[in-house]
C-alpha positions, 0 to 999 in steps of 0.5 A: 500500499502507498503512503498516504500524502499528508496535507494541511489547508488553511484559509486566512483572512486578509489581516496582518495577524494571518502572516504570524499564524501562517509562520507558526503553523509551517514552523511547527509542521517543519520541526515535526518533520524533522527539519533542524532549527535553521531550515525551520527559521528559513522555511518560516521566513519564506512563508512569512514573506509569501503571506506578506506578499499575498496579503499586501500586494496580491489582496491589497489589504481587502479583508473581503478576500482570502489567502489559501495557504496549503502544506502538502508532504510528498514522499521526499519534500515538503511543498507550500502554496500561497495563493491570494485573490488578486490580479496576479503578477509576473516574476520577471517584472520584479526588480532585482533587489541586488542590481545597484539601482535597487539596493535602496528599494524595499520591494523584491526582497521577499522573493529574493529570500523565498528563492534563497531559503527554499529548494523550489520556487515557482510563481504561476497564475492560479486557476481562478486568478491571483498570484500562487507561490509554490515553494519546496524544500526537500525533507531531511532524509531525502537530501542525502539521497539527492546529493542536494540538487533542486529540480525546479528553481525559479519557474513561472508558468 
């Protein structure tokens, strides 16, 4: 019999407190899955940045809109999805925060952190609109088996 996929789905309100709630959930779940303290912190920061973006830019702080937050454990990785109800965005349009002309700008840093801290980072348009961030981190046991290479980095579809 194949192992069951474990899944957590949470619908978050478009309020700033949802950022802390999502981070708290993923930190607990990551720790229980065997991630070390540093990885838990990186995962938590990535989710924090993703939910802040969904709240601020996607839903534009509109309390009538929701943020859909999902954690799925696949055999070798934990996949986190954050979907807002905004208009979506093009990843290629986000300025590179390391470019000299952008060093003092505040936008783009969250995407930079999510890319750096997670093994996979994808942005796509949600099936009913909005932006969907999909991030994955290989489970601790499977990192040693795969040699540490990511299969999907920085994709947009």
